[in-house]
C-alpha positions in Angstrom: -46.3 5.3 -79.7 -45.5 1.4 -81.1 -43.4 -0.9 -80.0 -40.9 -3.4 -81.0 -39.8 -6.3 -78.7 -36.2 -7.7 -79.3 -35.9 -11.9 -79.4 -33.5 -11.8 -76.3 -37.0 -11.0 -74.2 -40.3 -13.2 -74.1 -43.1 -13.2 -75.9 -45.7 -12.8 -74.1 -43.8 -8.6 -73.5 -46.0 -7.4 -76.3 -49.7 -9.1 -75.0 -48.5 -6.8 -71.8 -48.0 -3.8 -73.9 -50.8 -4.5 -75.7 -53.0 -4.5 -72.4 -51.5 -0.8 -72.0 -52.7 0.0 -74.7 -49.8 0.1 -77.2 -49.2 -1.0 -80.4 -46.4 -3.8 -80.0 -44.7 -6.3 -82.1 -41.8 -8.8 -81.4 -39.1 -9.5 -84.3 -39.7 -13.2 -84.1 -43.2 -12.6 -85.3 -42.3 -9.9 -88.2 -39.5 -12.6 -89.8 -36.4 -10.9 -88.1 -35.4 -13.6 -85.7 -31.7 -14.0 -86.1 -30.5 -10.5 -88.0 -28.1 -9.0 -86.5 -28.6 -5.7 -84.3 -27.2 -2.8 -86.9 -29.3 -4.5 -89.4 -32.6 -4.0 -87.2 -31.5 -0.5 -86.6 -32.5 1.1 -90.0 -36.3 -1.2 -89.8 -36.2 0.4 -85.9 -35.7 3.6 -87.0 -38.1 3.8 -90.1 -40.9 2.8 -88.5 -40.6 4.4 -85.7 -40.7 1.5 -83.2 -39.7 1.9 -79.6 -37.4 -1.0 -79.0 -37.5 -3.2 -75.8 -34.1 -5.2 -75.3 -32.1 -6.0 -72.8 -29.2 -6.2 -74.9 -27.5 -2.2 -73.2 -24.6 -2.3 -74.2 -25.3 -3.1 -78.5 -28.5 -0.8 -78.8 -26.7 2.0 -76.8 -23.8 2.2 -79.3 -26.3 2.0 -81.9 -28.8 4.3 -80.4 -26.3 7.4 -79.6 -25.3 7.4 -83.7 -28.9 8.1 -84.5 -29.9 11.5 -84.8 -33.8 11.5 -84.1 -35.8 7.7 -82.6 -38.9 6.6 -81.1 -36.6 5.4 -77.4 -35.3 2.4 -76.2 -36.6 0.5 -73.1 -33.7 -1.7 -71.7 -34.7 -4.4 -69.4 -31.9 -5.3 -67.0 -30.5 -8.3 -66.4 -31.8 -11.1 -68.0 -34.7 -12.7 -66.0 -37.7 -15.2 -66.2 -40.5 -14.1 -69.1 -42.7 -13.6 -65.2 -40.6 -10.8 -64.0 -39.9 -9.3 -67.8 -43.7 -8.5 -67.5 -43.3 -7.5 -64.3 -40.4 -4.7 -64.9 -42.0 -4.1 -68.1 -44.9 -3.1 -66.7 -43.6 -0.7 -64.2 -41.8 0.8 -67.5 -44.9 1.3 -69.4 -46.3 3.3 -66.5 -43.5 5.3 -66.6 -44.1 5.8 -70.6 -48.2 6.3 -69.3 -47.5 9.3 -67.0 -45.1 11.6 -69.9 -45.0 12.7 -73.5 -43.1 10.1 -75.0 -39.5 9.2 -74.6 -38.1 10.1 -78.2 -34.0 10.1 -78.1 -34.5 9.1 -74.6 -33.6 5.4 -73.5 -35.7 4.2 -70.4 -33.6 1.9 -68.1 -35.0 -0.4 -65.2 -32.4 -2.9 -63.3 -33.3 -4.9 -60.0 -30.7 -3.3 -57.2 -31.2 -5.3 -54.0 -34.6 -6.7 -54.6 -36.0 -3.3 -55.8 -36.6 -2.5 -59.4 -35.0 0.8 -60.1 -35.8 3.0 -63.5 -33.6 5.3 -64.9 -34.2 7.9 -67.8 -31.7 9.3 -69.7 -31.5 11.0 -73.1 -29.4 9.9 -75.8 -27.2 11.0 -78.3 -27.0 13.5 -76.1 
């Protein structure tokens, strides 16, 4: 699985993914910073990236239009880089225990001080 980290998340998530054994890239490092979400989607799909973002609203809509994709990870809400790394690590542990997330979304959020992980198919 190849992961692409969105510019709204800290670049240190790349190292977290690599520590878990995943190929990982940051949008900024690929010269894609400032690209619109809909302009990013063709590259995400063409290069078979699992995309990691906290822009849930826009990317849920874009992924719902894709017949086949390598998965979407959403880290909600906007939190400090240290907490982003912690939440992302929890997601990566979930991914390691499964056969991947083709046509799925994995969301992680904090509710009442606890990390809550949700996984669902998209498109349905």
